[in-house]
N, C-alpha and C positions, 0 to 999 in steps of 0.2 A: 694312680691310673695304670702304672706299667704293669702291675700285677694283677688286675681286677679280673683278667681272664685266665689268669695262671700261665700265660705265656711270656717268655723273656722280653726285655726292653728292645726296642727296635734297633737301636744302635748293634745289640749282641746279635740280632737276627741277620742285619746287612753283614757285618762280620763273618758269621759263622757260614755264610751263604754267598761271601765275595762279591756282594751286590754293589759295585761301583757304577754310580748314575752315568748313563750315557747321553752326552748332548743330543746326538742324532735322533734319539727317542724323546726328546723333551722332557728329561727327567730330572726332577728336583723334589727329594723325598722331604715330607713333613713327619718329623720323628717324635714330637712331642704330643703324647696320647691324650693330654688334657686339652690340647687345641683340637685335636681329632674329633674327640667326644663333643667339643663345643659345636664345632662345625655341624655335626650329625643332629645335635639338638635345634640348630637353627634352620634346618630341615622339616622340623615340626614332629607330631607324634607318628613314629614308624611302624607301631606296632600292628596296625592293620594293613600294612603297605609292603609290595615289593620294591626293592631298591635296584636299581640299576648304578653301578660305578664303573667309570671308564678311566683305565689307567692306575690301578691300585698299587704298583709298585709292591714293595715288602709289606703292605697291608695295614698301614697306620691308620688310614680313614676307615678302612674294612672293619679293623677291631672297634674303632668309634661306634659305627654304626650297630654292629651287633650288640656292643654292650649295651647302646641306648635302646635296645628292643625291638630292632627292625625285625618284622615278620620272616623276611628272607631278602638275600643279598644276591645279585648276579654281578658278579665282577668280569669285566671283559680287559684282558692284558695281553700286549704284544710281546712282551720279553719274556721268553722261555724260563730264563734264570729264576723269574719270580714265582713259578709254579711251586717251587718246593715249599718256601715259606707260606704260601697261601694255602698250599694243602694242609699244614699245620694249623692253621687257623679253622680251617673248615672241620678237622678232626676236633676241634675244641668246641665248635658250635654244631653238633651233629644235625644234619638236615637243614641247615640254615644259610649256607654259602655255597653256591655252584660258581664254577671259575671257567670261563673260556679263554683259551690261548690263541688269540685273532688280533685282527687289525678292527677297531671299532667302526672304521669308515666302510668296512667291507661285511661285516657280521649283522645278519637279520635278527636282533634282539627280541623282537616283540613275540615270537612263538615260545620263548624261553620264560615269558613273565606273566603273570596274572594280575590283573587291575585290583585295586588302585595302584597306580605305579609313581613312585617319585624316582627321580635323577639326581644323585648327590655325586661330586666328583672333583678332585683336585685335577682338572684336566691337564695332560700333556700340553705345554705352550705350542706345540708346532701343529695341533690339529684343534686346538680348543675352539677358535672362532669358527672353523668350517663345520664341527660338530652343533653347535651352538646354531647356526644358520639352517641346518639340516632339522633339528628339532622344533625351529621356529615356521619352517615351511613344508609342512606334509602337505600330499594332495587333499587330505580330507582334514578339517578343523570341527570341533576340538581334536587334538592330538591324543596318543597312547598315554602321555604322560600329564599327572595333575600340577606337579610343581618341579622347577630346576631348581638345585643349590650348587652353585658353579664357582671353582676358584680360577682366576684368570690373572693377566698381569694388571696392574693397578690401571695403566692407560687402556687397556682394554675395556675393564670395568667402566671406567668414567665415560668411555664411549657409548656404552649400552644405556646409560641413565642419563645422557646429554639432553640439554634443553636447549631450542632455536637460540641463536645470537650468543653463543658459547663456543670455545676453541674445540670442543671435541664431538659437536654435533654433527651427524651424519647418517649415511643410510642405515647402519647398525642401530643406532638409536630408534630411528622409525620403524625398521624391522622387529626390534624387540619390544616397542612400545605399543604397536599396533595391535598385537595379539596377546598381550602379558602384562604383568606389573613387576617391573623389574626395580630392586632396591638393592644397595650396597649395604651390606650387613656387618661386614668384618673385614679390617685391614691387618695384614700381615707384614712384617719388616723381612728383609732377604735373610736375616740371620736365623729365622724360624725354619729354615730349609737346609738339608745337605745334599749338595753343595749349595753354598748360597748363590742364588741368581743375583746379577747386577740390578735388578729392578725389584719395586715392592709389588706386593700382590693384594687381591682383594677378593673376598667372596660375595656374590650377587645371587640373591634370592629371586625367583620368578615364579609369580603365581599367574596360571593359565586364566584368559578370559574364555567365557562360553561362545562369545561371538566377538569379532573385531572390534575394537574400540569406535571406529566409524566406517561405513560401508564404503567399499571399493573394490574393484577387480583387481586380484592380485598381480596378474602379469601386467596389466597397465601400470600399476603403482610403481612395479619394480622396474619398468622400462622408464619411466618418469623420473624416479629418485637416481638411476644410474645416469642419467643423460645430466641430471641438474648437479648433481654432487661430483661428477668427473670433471665438471668445469665450474667449479663452485664459486670461483671470484667473478664469473660474468652473470650478465643480467639473464633473467630466466628467457627473455624473449630471444635471445641468442642461443643459448645452452640448449634450448627446447625446439630450436626450429625444424630439427629432423622430425619431430612428431607431426609435421603438418603445416601448411601455408597460413593457415588460421589459428595458430598457438596464441597469438596476442588475445584474439576474441575469447578463446576459451579461458585463458588466464583471467581476463576481466570479469567474466561469467562466473569464475570460481571466487572472485572478490580479492585477487592478487594482482598487485601492480607488475606489468610486464617488466617494470624496471627493476624488480626486486632480485636479490640473490637468493640461492638455495638455502644458505644457512639462515635466513631471516622468517623461512617459511615453517609453520608449525606443522604436526602430523595432520591435524585437521584440515588445514590448507592443502597439504598434499593429496589428501584423500578427497577432497572436493573437487580440486584438478582432474584427477583421476577419473572421477565419474563424469565431468565435461567431457574430457577425451575420448571417454567410451560411447558417448553419445553418437 
């Protein structure tokens, strides 16, 4: 796999460009091109898609995406040191790779992409959750993307797919599962990265839903879940009292015991409560 595109192994690329990973940028480079190709395949058939990649670093996953036949890749990289190795990849795949040197939290990528669009990324640890929340909460749904295939710290991945009455269940699970179908598709040990992080990682694949799984007003649902999980050990009649003096009546109308706690309530239950509160 190291020579499939005629480019040198990633360790040589990193040495040649003196790309020491920076902790403040959340960098942990994935150097095994067999693994990056596997992640690209987990995103599905990319031959008819534009792919957005955030934080490509020296381009390991970028090369995997291109080698697996992506129609076109748009890579957004904050670290200017990575521009030279990414330019070498672009030269090896003429017309297939565009690179933006900028902050993914600030760049409007939609004008650079043509549908259908998939997002595939080994997200920098320090911005991964924020980017995910942005992609899951656009003003208009369905969003500009068809699927997400994203790498997170294992604990974050477990929070995304968590079910009620489990340790990791919370707002992130509700947000992800309301509008998408998330599934952990790959686990990676620390030694797969350079430098090796202190935690395990996991890849989560999200398939967007055409409509939210259950009807609810997004703003009401967001406020409810924020209040409920900010005091997750309290009974809902207490943690949600700021929603109004009749919150117990609303809970009962939604079929939720007022003495229940946030971690016991399913996504369907929270959506039912959001509809009652919205009345």
